N, C-alpha and C positions, 0 to 999 in steps of 0.2 A: 937542442933544436934549432936550426938555422932559419932565420926569417924568410929567407928566399926559397926554402925547400918545404913543400907542403907535407905535414907529417901524417903517417899512417894513424888511425884512430880506431880505438876500440870502445863501443858503447855497451855496458853491461845492463840489460834490463830495457825490453822493447815495448813498454806500455804507453801510457797516455803523455808521458814526458820524453822516455828515452827514445821512442821511434821518431818523433817530429825532430828531436836534437839530431839524432843520427842523419835524418835526411837533410836538415839544413847545413850541417857540416859537410856533407857529401856534395851539395849543391854548390858550396864553397871551393870544391875541387879536391878534397881529402879523400883518400880511399877509406872507407869505413867499415869495419867488421862488427857486426851487431850479435850480442849474445843474449839468448833468453832461454829459459828452463823449459818453456812449452814447445814441443815439436811442432804443433799446428800453426803457432805464431810464426816460427821460423819458415815453415813451408809457404805460408800466406805471402810474407815479405819477399821471399825468393821468387815468387810469381809475380812480383811488382803490384801486389794487391795489399790491403791494410785490413786490420782486424778491429780497429777503433774508429769513431765517427768523428772527424775533424775537418774543418773547412779547408779545402785546396790541398789536404794531405795526400789524397790518392794520386792526383796527377804527380805530385813532386816524387813521391816513393816510386812510382812507375818510372819516371824519367831517370833517376839516379841509378835504379837497378838496371835498367836498359843499358845505361852508359858504363856499367860495370864499376861504379862507385860505392855501391852499397850492396853487402852480402850479410846474410844472416847464418847463425849457427847455434847449436846448443853447446858448443865448446869453446874455450878461450883461445885466443890467437895472439901472436906477439904484436906490438904496436909502438908507436912513440908516445901517445897520450891515451889514457885510459879515463873513461867517464863512467861513473857508478850513478845509475838512476834506477834504483830498485824501491820496492815499498818499504815504509817504516810505520807499521801499525802499532797499535797498543792493546795490552791484554784487558781482561776483565776488570782489573783494579785501575785502569788507565795508566798503567806503567809503560813506557816506550819499549818496543821490541825493535832491537837493531841487528837481529840475528841474520837478515837478509844481506844488510850492509856488511857485516862481517864476512860473511860466507862468500860475498862477491870479492871482498879485499883478499881473502885467502886464495881465491882462484886466480886474481890478478897477480899476487905474489909468486905464484909458480912460474910466471913468464916474465916477470920485470927484469929490465936490464939497466945498466948504468946509462944515465941520460934520460930516462922516461919520466914522465909527469903522470900522476895520478890525482884526479879531481873527483870529489864526492858531491853530486847534486841533490841527492835525496834529503828531504827535510829531516833533521836529526837533533836530539838532544845536545846541548852544549858540551863538548869534549869528545864527541864521536870521532871527529877527524883525528884527533890525537890517539884514540884508541885504535884506529885504522893504522896510525904511523907505527905504534907500538906492536901491532900484530905483524906487520911487515918486517919489523925489525927482529922479532922473535923467529919468524920463519925464514928469513933471508939474512943471516948475519954476515954474508959476503958483501952486503951492500950497506953503505953508510947513510944513515936516515937523517933528515933534517930535525935539528933540535936536540939530537942525541950524540952529535959528534962536534969536536972542535975544528974539524978539518971541512972542506968542501964537500957537501953530501953528494952521494951519487944519484939520488933521485929527488924529485920535488912532488910534495903532497899539498893539496889546496882543497878549500871548501868554496863552492860557488852555487848557491841555491837558485832554482828557477823561481820566477814569479810572473806566470801566465795566466791568462784567462781562457778557459776551455771555449772553443768556438773561434778564437783568435791567437791561437798558440803560435802558428808560424810567423804572424806578423809581430807578435810580441817577444818571440825568442830573439828576433833580429833587432827590433826597435827599442825594447826596454832597456834601462840602466840595469847594470848588473854589479853585486858586491862580491868581490873576489878575496877570500880570506886565506892566507897561506900559513902553513907552520912556522914559516920564516919569511922576511920580506922577499928573499930570493925566490922561494917557492911562489909567493903571490906574482912575482914579475913573469915567471915561466908561465904560470896559468893565464895571466893577462895577454900574453903573446898569442896564446891559443884562441881566446875568446875574440880578440880583435880581429880575427880572420872572418868572422861571420857576424858580429854584433855591431850595430851602427850606434846604439845607445852608448852612454858614458859607462865605462868600466872603472869602478872605484876599488883600490886595492886596501886590505885592511888584514888583521890577524884572524885566523881560522875561528876562534871562540866568539869573536864579535860578530863575524858573519853568520855563524850558527844561531846566535841570538837574534840578530836582525831578522831572519825569516820568521822566526817563531813570534817575534813581537809584531811584525806586519799583520799576521793572521789573527793574533790575540786582539789586536786594535780593532780589526773588522768585527771579530766575534762580540766584543763588548759593545760596539755601537749597534750591531744587529739585535743583541740582547735588549737594549733600551727600546728599539722599535717593537720588538715582540712583546715586551713587557707592558708597554703602552697600549698595544692592541688588546690584551687581556684586561686591562684597567677601563679602556673604552668600553669593552663588552660589559663588564660589571656596571658601568654607569649609564649604559644605554646610548652611547656616542658612536658617531661614525669615525672610525680611526683615520680613514683616508683624508676626510675633511679635515680634521684637527692636524694632521701632518701637513697637508697642503698649505693651511694658513700659517702654521708654525714656521714652515720653511721660507716664508716671506721675509722673516728677519734676516738681516744681511749676515749674520753670524751663526745662524742655525741651519743645519743640513741633516734632518732626521732621516734615516734609510726607510726602506719600505718593509714592513713585517711580512712574514711567510708563515709556513707550517713547522718551522724549525730551521736548523742549519745542517747541511750536508756536504758531501765531497770529502776528499782525502786531505784537505788543507785546514780550512777553517774549523771543522768539527773535531779535528784531531790535534793540530799544533799546540793550541793553548794548554793542553794537558801536559806537554812535554815541559813547559815552564813551570806548571803547577808541581809537578813531580820532582823538578830540581830545587824548587823553593816553596814547599808546602805551606810554611808558616807566614810567608811574605806576599801570597797571592790571593787574599780573599776576594778581591774584586773579579779577577780572572776566573776563579773557581765559581763564583755566583753567577757569571755570565754564562758558562757553560751549563750550569744548572738551569737557568731560564730558558735557554734554547732548546736544550733537551726536553724540558718540561712542557715546552709548546706543543710538542708532539701530542701529548695527553690531552692538553686543552682542545686540539683541533678534533681529535678522536671523539671527546665529549660532545662537542658541538655537532659533528657529523652525525653521531649517533641519535641526537635529539631531533634532528631533521629526518632521519630515517624513520624513527619511531613515530613521527607525526604522519608518515605516509606508508602505513605498514604493507600496502600491496604494490608499492612502486619499485620499478627496477632502479638502480642506482649506478651511475657511471663516475668512477674516479679518474680524472683527467691528470695523466702524468705520473710517472714513477722516477724519473731522472732527479738528480740533486738540483739541477738548475735547467734554464731554459735551452732548447735547441741543441742538446748533447745526448749521447748515449750511455753517460757514466751514471751508474746507480750507486755508487759507493757512499755509505752513511747517509743515503737519502732519506729525508723525513717524509716525503711523499710516498715512498715506498714502504716505510714503516706504518703510517696511517692506513694506506690501502690494505697491507697485510692484516692489521688489526680487524678492519672491517670485514675483509673476507673471511677471516675465521669466525667472526660473529654471525653474518648474515648469509654467508654461502653464495649460492648461485645468483642471489639478487644483486650481488655485486659484479659489475662489468669494468674492465680496466681498458683505458684509451692511452696508448703510449706509442707514438709514431716512431720512436727510435728503438723499438724492442721487436724481435721476430718472435719471441716466446716469453712467458711469464718466468720471473725468478722462482727458484725452488720453494720458497716459503708459501707459494699459493698452490702448490700441489695438494690435491685432496680437498680442497676448499669448495670447489664447484665454481669459482670465479673464472671468467673467461676474458680473453683479449679481443677487443672489437675496434673498429675504426670510429672517427668522430662523427661520421654520417650516420652510422648505425646507432650510435649513442643518442644523437638529437632526435632520431625517429622512434626509438624504442624505450628510452629511459625517461622518467618523469623527475628524477633528481639528479643533478650534476654537482660533484664536489671538485672543485679546480684546485689543484695541487701544485701544478707547475704552469708556468707562463710561456709554454711554447707558442711560437709564431702562429702554428696551425689553429691553436684554440683562440688566439686574440682575433684571428680573421673571421670567427663566427659573428654574423651580424645580430643585431637585436631581434630582428624579426623571426630568426630561427630559434631563439631561446626564450623569448618574453613569456611563453606559456609554461616554462619549466621552473621547478623549485631549484635555486642555486645557492650553494655555499662557496664563496669565492675568497679563498685564503690569500690570493696573490693581488687582488684588486685590478684584474685586467678587464672587467665588465662593469665598470662604475656606472654605465647607462642602464644597468638592469633594474627594473622596479623592484622595490624591497618588499619581500613577503612579510607578513606579520610577525612580530618577535615570538620566540619560542617560550620565552618565560617573562614574568615581570622584571623589568630592569634590565633586560638584555637587548642588545641592539638587533636590528633586522638581520635575518640569516644570510642575506646577500652581502652585507657589509661587514659580517664577523670575519676575523682574521687569526 
């Protein structure tokens, strides 16, 4: 790939990472062919529209589609650079499932030619990029693969994980630093040349296994720190303390920065990636495993606290505010808010109302419960109990005058001005301040 010639690019997987990546690459002037298994996603993109919620993505996609720089399809196409951005979930035993990655690699293998570069962006267990290489080598013996030949390889294979914040994906795809791990140093340099076309942040090259571990470590670090905050909130609950006040004061120490607690941890990164490390080294990861347990267990704590408040007001309508895994996005993957609300809906049925400004309809698990989706204004008018599960800006904007008369369980600490109701039980903190 010559540096003065823009490569044709194929992005496999057009979800929360793949579509913004395809659009940003197209904005840099490359012709991008996007591949997704869902026909409705393909049709939506080809109309210049989007199927996910992300700041400024709609205008960007519309622009690059109109300019003929982005086209989507359900079939693979030849290209110079292939970027794989497909899901990597885990099974019921928390073992990573890389079947989507391998399926994408097999599809890419069918159209690879000498000189091409293949880059895996999906968060993956250590060694996945090498597995992709081995799959290519088995399927395409006509191509010399990096690390398996003493000659100059025909293709380059690298790993470069995304590290973006939902709601700021376009900005961070461009400005954040990137870790680029090649099967060989030559592979890393080839991938580096591609990313420098649209990344303003520093691009650091390394080996593929180190880059894979780096992404897992980044999210495990955050998970462990959130677990401390969540465990602290449970301790404060037990001791009758205001956890938000304790954190506010502790963070005045120049070397302390405790994060905010919540109803758990969600999303496809922090709630998932630490398990990949645990799976790869189960005897060496007691801290990471424990943090996962604390954050998953926080959901049960929140359900119990919410149930105590609901039982104390047996005739009241109850509004659960938020289903997304974090504020101001429409991503419900691994969402603790969704899990809490679903548990309450199964128990209390039509008494439960859901407020989620980023949802047009309720997820499947609410079917048959009697729970319904309403807006925030209806919730404030008709519900006597509010359970804050997500810190959407729309919820933060509700002034005290509109909610002072309501019973509130605020798991996010967005309404610290709310008068605190009486404690539900001896030794418990006020329901407003519970987290």
